[in-house]
KEKE-3310 file (N, C-alpha, C; in steps of 0.2 Angstrom, whole numbers, plus 5000, padded with zeros to 4 digits):
npx = (5529:5523:5534:5533:5520:5524:5532:5524:5515:5524:5528:5516:5514:5525:5522:5510:5514:5522:5513:5505:5515:5516:5504:5503:5513:5507:5497:5504:5507:5496:5492:5501:5496:5483:5486:5491:5480:5471:5478:5477:5464:5461:5469:5467:5464:5476:5473:5467:5473:5463:5457:5462:5450:5449:5455:5443:5441:5447:5436:5433:5440:5431:5426:5426:5437:5448:5464:5471:5480:5475:5462:5465:5471:5460:5452:5459:5459:5445:5445:5452:5445:5433:5436:5441:5429:5422:5415:5402:5388:5374:5367:5368:5364:5359:5369:5383:5381:5380:5393:5399:5393:5400:5413:5411:5408:5421:5428:5422:5424:5438:5439:5433:5443:5450:5442:5438:5451:5465:5470:5485:5492:5504:5505:5497:5505:5513:5511:5496:5487:5472:5463:5451:5433:5417:5408:5395:5394:5406:5424:5430:5425:5432:5440:5443:5437:5425:5420:5417:5407:5397:5394:5390:5378:5370:5369:5361:5345:5336:5337:5334:5330:5319:5314:5326:5342:5351:5365:5369:5362:5368:5381:5378:5374:5385:5394:5388:5389:5403:5409:5403:5403:5417:5423:5430:5441:5445:5460:5474:5472:5475:5481:5491:5498:5504:5508:5516:5515:5502:5494:5484:5485:5476:5475:5470:5471:5466:5461:5457:5446:5451:5446:5438:5427:5416:5402:5400:5405:5419:5435:5446:5454:5447:5450:5463:5471:5472:5476:5478:5484:5473:5474:5470:5472:5471:5468:5473:5462:5459:5462:5457:5463:5458:5445:5448:5444:5446:5447:5444:5448:5445:5457:5463:5462:5471:5482:5492:5506:5505:5516:5519:5507:5499:5496:5488:5498:5509:5502:5489:5493:5498:5487:5478:5464:5456:5447:5443:5441:5431:5421:5414:5407:5397:5380:5372:5380:5380:5390:5398:5414:5423:5422:5425:5424:5433:5433:5445:5444:5451:5468:5485:5502:5503:5490:5474:5458:5445:5430:5416:5403:5392:5395:5401:5415:5432:5447:5464:5481:5499:5508:5517:5525:5530:5525:5531:5529:5517:5522:5522:5518)
npy = (4191:4203:4209:4203:4208:4222:4222:4218:4229:4239:4235:4235:4249:4253:4248:4254:4267:4266:4263:4275:4283:4278:4280:4294:4297:4292:4301:4311:4309:4311:4325:4325:4315:4319:4331:4325:4319:4329:4336:4327:4327:4340:4342:4346:4336:4336:4348:4344:4349:4359:4351:4354:4358:4348:4354:4358:4349:4357:4363:4357:4366:4378:4379:4392:4398:4391:4389:4397:4388:4375:4376:4377:4364:4356:4359:4354:4340:4338:4340:4330:4319:4321:4321:4333:4339:4333:4322:4325:4326:4333:4328:4315:4311:4315:4311:4314:4327:4333:4332:4340:4352:4353:4355:4368:4375:4375:4383:4395:4399:4401:4411:4421:4425:4434:4444:4460:4463:4468:4461:4458:4462:4457:4444:4436:4431:4418:4400:4391:4378:4369:4363:4360:4363:4370:4369:4363:4350:4349:4352:4359:4372:4381:4387:4403:4404:4396:4402:4415:4411:4407:4420:4427:4420:4425:4438:4438:4440:4431:4421:4409:4392:4379:4379:4380:4387:4394:4394:4384:4373:4372:4368:4356:4348:4349:4342:4329:4325:4325:4318:4306:4288:4286:4294:4306:4312:4323:4329:4337:4353:4370:4387:4400:4415:4431:4445:4455:4455:4456:4444:4429:4412:4398:4381:4365:4347:4335:4318:4308:4294:4286:4275:4264:4252:4239:4235:4219:4212:4212:4213:4220:4235:4246:4257:4268:4279:4297:4314:4330:4346:4358:4375:4391:4408:4423:4441:4452:4464:4472:4475:4474:4477:4479:4473:4461:4458:4452:4456:4449:4446:4435:4429:4419:4401:4386:4371:4360:4348:4334:4326:4309:4307:4302:4313:4322:4326:4339:4347:4349:4355:4367:4374:4388:4395:4409:4415:4427:4436:4428:4427:4440:4440:4431:4430:4430:4437:4450:4458:4460:4458:4443:4442:4440:4438:4435:4434:4436:4430:4425:4426:4421:4417:4404:4399:4401:4407:4409:4416:4414:4422:4417:4414:4402:4392:4391:4383:4385:4380:4382:4372:4357:4351:4359:4365:4367:4383:4387:4388:4400:4397)
npz = (6052:6052:6045:6033:6029:6028:6017:6007:6006:6002:5990:5983:5983:5975:5962:5959:5958:5947:5937:5937:5932:5919:5914:5914:5904:5893:5892:5888:5875:5868:5863:5852:5844:5842:5835:5824:5819:5817:5808:5797:5795:5791:5780:5763:5748:5735:5722:5706:5691:5679:5665:5648:5636:5621:5605:5593:5577:5562:5551:5534:5520:5511:5494:5491:5498:5493:5487:5472:5466:5470:5464:5450:5449:5452:5441:5430:5434:5432:5418:5413:5417:5411:5397:5392:5392:5382:5385:5390:5382:5375:5365:5366:5379:5396:5405:5415:5417:5429:5433:5424:5429:5441:5437:5430:5442:5449:5440:5440:5453:5452:5443:5450:5459:5452:5449:5443:5441:5431:5415:5409:5393:5389:5396:5388:5377:5368:5368:5370:5377:5375:5389:5394:5391:5392:5382:5371:5359:5352:5352:5343:5342:5349:5339:5331:5319:5320:5331:5325:5316:5325:5330:5319:5316:5327:5323:5313:5304:5308:5322:5326:5322:5319:5332:5339:5344:5331:5329:5339:5334:5321:5325:5332:5321:5313:5321:5321:5308:5305:5316:5318:5318:5319:5309:5310:5322:5336:5341:5348:5354:5352:5355:5348:5352:5347:5352:5347:5333:5333:5331:5331:5331:5328:5332:5328:5329:5318:5315:5302:5298:5308:5316:5308:5303:5297:5305:5312:5301:5299:5308:5305:5301:5290:5281:5277:5289:5290:5290:5299:5305:5308:5304:5309:5305:5313:5315:5328:5333:5344:5361:5377:5392:5405:5405:5398:5386:5370:5353:5337:5320:5307:5296:5287:5283:5285:5283:5292:5293:5305:5315:5312:5308:5293:5279:5265:5257:5250:5241:5247:5259:5255:5251:5255:5262:5259:5271:5276:5265:5258:5266:5267:5255:5256:5256:5267:5277:5274:5270:5281:5290:5295:5311:5329:5346:5361:5378:5391:5406:5417:5420:5421:5423:5418:5416:5409:5406:5395:5389:5377:5367:5372:5385:5388:5393:5390:5394:5396:5396:5399:5387:5390:5381:5368:5351:5335:5328:5315:5298:5286:5270)
capx = (5523:5523:5539:5530:5515:5527:5535:5519:5513:5529:5528:5510:5515:5530:5518:5505:5518:5525:5507:5503:5520:5515:5498:5505:5517:5502:5493:5508:5507:5489:5492:5504:5491:5477:5488:5491:5473:5468:5482:5475:5457:5461:5472:5463:5468:5479:5468:5469:5472:5458:5459:5460:5446:5452:5453:5439:5444:5446:5431:5436:5440:5426:5429:5427:5443:5453:5469:5471:5483:5470:5456:5467:5472:5453:5449:5463:5456:5439:5446:5455:5439:5427:5439:5441:5422:5418:5411:5396:5385:5367:5363:5368:5360:5361:5374:5389:5379:5382:5400:5400:5392:5405:5419:5410:5409:5428:5430:5419:5428:5445:5438:5431:5449:5453:5437:5440:5458:5467:5473:5490:5493:5510:5504:5494:5510:5515:5507:5491:5484:5466:5462:5444:5428:5410:5404:5392:5394:5413:5429:5432:5422:5437:5443:5440:5432:5418:5417:5414:5401:5393:5392:5386:5371:5367:5368:5356:5338:5332:5342:5332:5327:5316:5314:5333:5346:5354:5372:5369:5359:5374:5387:5376:5374:5392:5397:5385:5391:5410:5412:5400:5406:5424:5425:5434:5443:5449:5466:5477:5469:5480:5481:5497:5497:5510:5506:5520:5512:5495:5491:5482:5485:5472:5477:5467:5473:5460:5463:5451:5445:5455:5443:5432:5426:5409:5400:5398:5408:5426:5438:5452:5453:5445:5452:5469:5470:5476:5473:5483:5482:5469:5476:5466:5475:5466:5472:5470:5460:5459:5462:5455:5467:5454:5440:5451:5441:5450:5443:5448:5446:5448:5461:5463:5463:5476:5483:5499:5507:5506:5521:5517:5500:5499:5492:5487:5503:5511:5496:5484:5496:5499:5481:5476:5458:5455:5441:5441:5438:5425:5415:5410:5404:5391:5374:5369:5384:5379:5397:5402:5420:5423:5424:5423:5427:5435:5435:5449:5441:5457:5475:5491:5508:5502:5483:5470:5451:5441:5423:5413:5398:5387:5397:5404:5422:5438:5452:5470:5487:5505:5510:5523:5528:5528:5525:5534:5524:5515:5526:5518:5521)
capy = (4192:4211:4211:4201:4213:4228:4221:4218:4236:4243:4232:4238:4256:4254:4246:4259:4273:4265:4263:4282:4286:4276:4284:4301:4297:4291:4307:4316:4308:4313:4331:4323:4311:4324:4335:4321:4317:4336:4338:4323:4329:4347:4343:4344:4333:4341:4350:4342:4355:4358:4348:4359:4354:4347:4359:4355:4349:4362:4361:4357:4373:4378:4381:4399:4400:4387:4393:4396:4382:4370:4376:4375:4357:4353:4360:4349:4334:4337:4340:4323:4314:4322:4321:4340:4341:4330:4316:4327:4328:4333:4324:4308:4311:4320:4309:4318:4334:4335:4333:4347:4358:4354:4358:4375:4378:4377:4388:4401:4401:4403:4417:4426:4427:4440:4449:4467:4463:4469:4455:4461:4460:4453:4437:4432:4429:4411:4395:4389:4372:4368:4357:4359:4367:4368:4370:4357:4349:4350:4357:4363:4378:4386:4391:4409:4403:4394:4408:4420:4408:4408:4427:4428:4418:4430:4445:4438:4442:4426:4418:4402:4387:4373:4380:4380:4392:4393:4392:4378:4368:4371:4365:4350:4345:4348:4337:4323:4324:4324:4314:4299:4282:4286:4297:4311:4313:4329:4328:4343:4360:4375:4394:4403:4422:4435:4452:4460:4455:4456:4438:4423:4406:4393:4375:4359:4341:4330:4312:4305:4287:4283:4269:4263:4245:4238:4231:4212:4209:4211:4217:4223:4242:4246:4262:4271:4285:4302:4320:4335:4351:4364:4381:4397:4414:4429:4447:4455:4471:4476:4471:4479:4474:4479:4468:4455:4457:4451:4456:4446:4446:4429:4430:4413:4394:4382:4365:4358:4341:4332:4321:4303:4306:4304:4318:4321:4329:4346:4350:4351:4359:4373:4377:4393:4397:4416:4415:4434:4438:4425:4429:4446:4439:4427:4435:4431:4441:4457:4462:4460:4454:4437:4444:4437:4440:4431:4438:4432:4431:4424:4425:4422:4415:4397:4397:4406:4405:4413:4414:4416:4427:4413:4413:4396:4392:4388:4384:4384:4380:4381:4365:4354:4349:4364:4363:4372:4387:4387:4391:4402:4395)
capz = (6050:6051:6040:6026:6027:6026:6010:6002:6005:5998:5983:5980:5982:5969:5956:5958:5956:5940:5933:5936:5927:5912:5912:5912:5898:5888:5891:5885:5868:5865:5859:5845:5840:5841:5830:5818:5817:5815:5802:5792:5793:5788:5774:5757:5743:5729:5716:5699:5686:5674:5658:5643:5631:5614:5600:5588:5571:5557:5545:5527:5517:5506:5487:5490:5500:5490:5483:5465:5463:5471:5459:5444:5449:5451:5434:5426:5435:5429:5411:5412:5418:5406:5391:5390:5391:5377:5388:5391:5375:5376:5360:5368:5385:5401:5409:5416:5417:5436:5433:5420:5433:5446:5433:5430:5448:5450:5435:5442:5459:5450:5439:5455:5462:5448:5448:5442:5440:5424:5412:5405:5387:5388:5398:5382:5372:5368:5366:5375:5375:5378:5393:5396:5388:5394:5376:5369:5352:5348:5355:5337:5343:5351:5334:5329:5313:5322:5335:5320:5313:5330:5331:5313:5317:5332:5320:5307:5305:5312:5326:5328:5317:5321:5339:5342:5342:5325:5330:5342:5329:5316:5328:5333:5315:5311:5325:5319:5301:5305:5321:5319:5316:5319:5303:5312:5329:5338:5345:5352:5352:5355:5352:5348:5352:5346:5353:5343:5327:5333:5327:5335:5327:5332:5329:5331:5325:5317:5311:5298:5297:5313:5318:5304:5302:5296:5311:5311:5295:5300:5313:5302:5299:5283:5277:5280:5293:5288:5294:5300:5310:5304:5306:5307:5307:5315:5317:5334:5332:5350:5367:5383:5398:5411:5404:5395:5379:5364:5347:5332:5313:5304:5290:5282:5286:5281:5286:5294:5295:5311:5315:5313:5305:5286:5276:5258:5253:5249:5238:5252:5264:5252:5251:5260:5261:5262:5274:5277:5259:5255:5271:5265:5249:5257:5256:5274:5281:5272:5269:5287:5291:5300:5317:5335:5353:5367:5384:5396:5413:5421:5416:5424:5419:5416:5416:5405:5405:5391:5387:5371:5368:5376:5392:5388:5396:5387:5399:5393:5400:5395:5386:5393:5375:5363:5344:5331:5325:5308:5294:5281:5263)
cpx = (5522:5528:5536:5525:5518:5530:5530:5516:5518:5529:5522:5511:5520:5526:5513:5508:5520:5519:5505:5508:5518:5509:5499:5509:5512:5498:5497:5509:5501:5489:5495:5499:5485:5479:5488:5484:5470:5471:5479:5468:5456:5464:5468:5467:5470:5474:5471:5468:5467:5461:5457:5456:5450:5450:5449:5442:5443:5442:5435:5435:5435:5429:5431:5434:5449:5458:5469:5474:5478:5464:5459:5468:5465:5450:5453:5461:5450:5440:5448:5449:5434:5430:5439:5434:5418:5414:5404:5393:5378:5363:5363:5364:5362:5366:5380:5387:5381:5389:5402:5399:5397:5411:5417:5410:5416:5430:5428:5422:5435:5444:5436:5438:5452:5448:5439:5447:5460:5471:5479:5491:5499:5509:5500:5499:5512:5510:5502:5488:5477:5465:5455:5439:5422:5406:5401:5393:5401:5418:5432:5430:5427:5441:5440:5435:5425:5415:5414:5407:5395:5390:5388:5379:5367:5366:5363:5349:5334:5338:5340:5329:5325:5315:5320:5337:5350:5361:5373:5367:5365:5379:5385:5376:5381:5395:5395:5388:5399:5413:5409:5404:5414:5427:5431:5435:5447:5455:5468:5474:5473:5479:5488:5496:5503:5507:5510:5518:5505:5491:5489:5481:5481:5474:5472:5468:5466:5463:5456:5451:5450:5453:5437:5432:5418:5407:5398:5401:5415:5429:5444:5450:5452:5448:5459:5467:5475:5473:5479:5481:5479:5471:5472:5470:5470:5471:5468:5469:5460:5459:5462:5458:5462:5448:5442:5448:5445:5446:5447:5444:5449:5451:5460:5464:5467:5477:5491:5500:5508:5511:5518:5510:5500:5494:5491:5492:5504:5505:5491:5487:5497:5493:5479:5470:5457:5448:5438:5438:5432:5419:5411:5406:5397:5385:5371:5373:5384:5385:5401:5408:5419:5426:5422:5426:5428:5437:5439:5447:5446:5463:5481:5497:5507:5495:5479:5463:5448:5434:5421:5407:5392:5389:5400:5412:5426:5444:5459:5476:5493:5507:5516:5528:5526:5529:5528:5528:5522:5519:5522:5522:5522)
cpy = (4199:4213:4209:4206:4220:4228:4221:4225:4240:4241:4235:4245:4258:4253:4251:4266:4272:4265:4270:4285:4285:4280:4291:4302:4296:4297:4312:4315:4310:4319:4329:4320:4315:4328:4332:4320:4324:4338:4334:4325:4336:4347:4341:4341:4338:4342:4348:4348:4354:4355:4353:4355:4353:4352:4355:4355:4355:4360:4361:4364:4373:4380:4388:4402:4396:4392:4392:4390:4376:4370:4374:4367:4353:4353:4355:4342:4333:4337:4333:4318:4315:4323:4328:4343:4338:4324:4318:4329:4328:4329:4317:4307:4316:4317:4313:4325:4337:4336:4339:4353:4359:4357:4366:4379:4380:4382:4395:4404:4403:4410:4423:4429:4433:4444:4456:4468:4464:4462:4458:4458:4455:4445:4433:4429:4422:4406:4392:4383:4371:4362:4356:4365:4365:4368:4363:4356:4351:4355:4361:4371:4383:4390:4397:4408:4401:4399:4413:4417:4409:4415:4429:4426:4423:4436:4444:4440:4437:4422:4411:4398:4381:4373:4380:4386:4390:4390:4386:4372:4367:4367:4357:4346:4344:4342:4330:4321:4322:4319:4307:4294:4282:4290:4302:4311:4319:4327:4335:4349:4365:4382:4397:4411:4426:4442:4457:4461:4456:4450:4433:4417:4401:4386:4369:4353:4337:4324:4309:4298:4283:4276:4268:4255:4244:4233:4224:4209:4208:4215:4221:4230:4242:4251:4265:4278:4291:4308:4325:4340:4357:4371:4387:4403:4420:4435:4450:4462:4475:4472:4476:4475:4474:4473:4461:4453:4457:4451:4454:4446:4440:4431:4424:4406:4390:4375:4364:4351:4340:4326:4314:4301:4307:4309:4317:4325:4336:4350:4353:4356:4366:4377:4382:4396:4404:4417:4422:4437:4435:4427:4435:4445:4435:4432:4436:4435:4448:4461:4463:4456:4448:4439:4440:4440:4435:4435:4433:4434:4429:4423:4426:4418:4408:4394:4402:4403:4411:4411:4417:4420:4423:4412:4406:4396:4388:4389:4381:4384:4380:4374:4363:4352:4354:4362:4368:4376:4386:4391:4393:4400:4401)
cpz = (6048:6045:6033:6024:6024:6019:6005:6000:6001:5991:5979:5978:5976:5963:5954:5955:5949:5935:5932:5932:5920:5910:5910:5906:5892:5886:5887:5878:5865:5861:5852:5841:5838:5835:5823:5815:5814:5808:5796:5790:5790:5781:5768:5752:5738:5724:5710:5694:5681:5668:5653:5638:5624:5609:5594:5581:5566:5552:5538:5524:5511:5500:5487:5493:5498:5487:5476:5462:5464:5466:5452:5443:5448:5444:5429:5427:5432:5421:5409:5412:5413:5398:5388:5389:5386:5379:5389:5384:5376:5371:5362:5374:5390:5406:5409:5417:5424:5437:5430:5425:5438:5443:5432:5436:5450:5446:5438:5448:5457:5447:5445:5459:5458:5446:5448:5442:5433:5422:5407:5399:5386:5391:5393:5378:5373:5366:5372:5373:5379:5383:5395:5393:5390:5388:5374:5361:5349:5351:5349:5338:5346:5346:5332:5323:5315:5327:5330:5317:5319:5331:5325:5313:5322:5329:5315:5309:5309:5316:5328:5322:5320:5329:5342:5340:5336:5325:5334:5338:5324:5319:5330:5326:5312:5314:5323:5312:5301:5310:5322:5316:5315:5313:5305:5320:5331:5342:5349:5349:5355:5351:5353:5347:5352:5346:5349:5336:5327:5330:5332:5330:5331:5328:5332:5326:5324:5313:5308:5297:5302:5315:5314:5302:5301:5301:5308:5305:5296:5306:5311:5301:5291:5278:5281:5284:5290:5291:5294:5305:5306:5308:5304:5310:5308:5317:5324:5333:5338:5356:5373:5389:5404:5411:5402:5389:5374:5358:5341:5325:5310:5297:5285:5286:5282:5285:5287:5295:5302:5311:5316:5310:5297:5284:5269:5254:5253:5246:5242:5257:5261:5250:5257:5258:5264:5265:5275:5271:5257:5260:5269:5259:5250:5259:5263:5279:5279:5272:5275:5287:5296:5306:5323:5341:5357:5373:5389:5403:5418:5417:5421:5420:5415:5415:5413:5405:5401:5390:5381:5372:5372:5383:5393:5389:5391:5391:5395:5398:5396:5393:5388:5387:5370:5356:5340:5328:5317:5304:5288:5274:5259)
residu = (MET:LYS:LEU:ALA:LEU:PHE:ILE:LEU:LEU:ALA:LEU:HIS:ALA:THR:ILE:SER:LYS:ALA:PHE:ARG:SER:MET:THR:THR:MET:ASN:ARG:GLY:PHE:GLU:PRO:LEU:GLU:SER:TYR:LEU:ASP:SER:LEU:GLY:SER:SER:THR:THR:PRO:PRO:THR:THR:PRO:PRO:THR:THR:PRO:PRO:THR:PRO:PRO:THR:PRO:PRO:THR:SER:PRO:THR:HIS:SER:THR:THR:THR:THR:LEU:LYS:LEU:ASN:ILE:LEU:LYS:MET:GLY:ALA:PHE:LEU:ASP:ARG:GLY:GLN:SER:PHE:ASN:PRO:THR:SER:GLY:SER:TYR:TYR:HIS:SER:ASP:MET:GLN:THR:ALA:ARG:HIS:TYR:ILE:GLU:GLU:LEU:VAL:ALA:THR:GLN:GLN:ASN:SER:PRO:LYS:PRO:LEU:GLU:LEU:LEU:ASN:GLY:GLU:TRP:GLN:LEU:VAL:PHE:SER:SER:VAL:SER:HIS:GLY:LEU:PHE:ARG:SER:SER:PRO:PHE:PHE:LEU:ALA:VAL:GLN:GLU:ALA:PHE:LYS:LYS:GLY:ALA:GLU:THR:GLU:ALA:PHE:GLY:GLN:ASP:LYS:ALA:GLN:LEU:PHE:PHE:LYS:LEU:HIS:GLU:LEU:GLN:THR:CYS:SER:TRP:GLY:VAL:SER:LYS:ILE:GLY:ARG:ILE:ALA:GLN:ARG:ILE:ASP:THR:SER:SER:ASN:THR:LEU:TYR:SER:GLU:PHE:ASP:THR:SER:LEU:LEU:SER:LEU:THR:VAL:PHE:PRO:LEU:ILE:GLY:TRP:ALA:LYS:MET:PHE:PRO:THR:PHE:GLY:GLY:SER:VAL:ILE:THR:LYS:SER:ASP:ILE:LYS:ASN:TYR:ASP:GLU:GLN:SER:GLY:LYS:LEU:SER:LEU:GLN:VAL:ASP:PHE:THR:ALA:SER:GLN:LYS:VAL:GLU:GLY:LEU:PRO:ASP:LEU:GLY:ASP:PHE:VAL:ARG:LYS:ILE:LYS:VAL:PRO:VAL:GLY:ALA:ILE:TRP:LYS:LEU:LEU:PRO:TRP:ASN:SER:GLY:ARG:PRO:ALA:THR:CYS:THR:LEU:THR:ASN:VAL:TYR:LEU:ASP:ASP:ASP:PHE:ARG:VAL:SER:ILE:ASP:VAL:ASP:GLY:GLU:TYR:PHE:CYS:TYR:THR:ARG:PRO:LEU:VAL:GLU:ARG:GLN:PRO:TYR:GLN:THR:ASN)
# end
């Protein structure tokens, strides 16, 4: 009996000692757990780098800062859309007026890029083809002959008739008389400048009776088409490179055959009208010569902008297809 009790007490002591050892071991791991807990609680999440705000889109370039190439291209586009400016005609109505103002805006922006810059004489040499004009009542007004008519009216004692500017009224009536009902149609318009001989040849093609039919009667063409190129030769009297002002005096007017367009034969082509001499004999000219001025406000290798005395624009470019110069008979 005593032996059994001794064995139970020894077993109890052994179990208690083992339990205390395990408890001590568990307490030994507490610092590690505490460290891990403290490490987890003190560690801050990784900082996300700040996001760079997106670059705002570049605003469209204003016309003021457009390149000259872009401005010239825009003028060419407006010239194509407005048929070189003929689509806007105040006699017919005010439609296309805003488009004409847009074209003028592009021209003014282009001119501003050469403000106060000289316009070298040598750049004027060669052939120039009209691509746009802001004038009303006829592209034929680019000819020095009609420019001289315009300035002659301004030098007269009376510059108005029926409450209108005499020159503008003249051009309006001339256009109505020559271009109505398909009687006359303006084609290519060009200028050829030779500074070595101090001459300017103005050319504009015109076809007569190109589209003529009696309304409601028939659809066939009624009359044959004929025409040619009207040539006006002018002498360059002076040129100011700084202002670009070109002073001209009209000499004569003649005609030249246009390939593919029937004309009235050699007899007409040989006629040379001495405008300069006749002009002085007309009483309203008071002996003054047929003079006019064109001011080149923009000039480079392939583009030229001129203005008349009223500030209307004539835009020229180098032609892709050149024509043989006028041959003096």
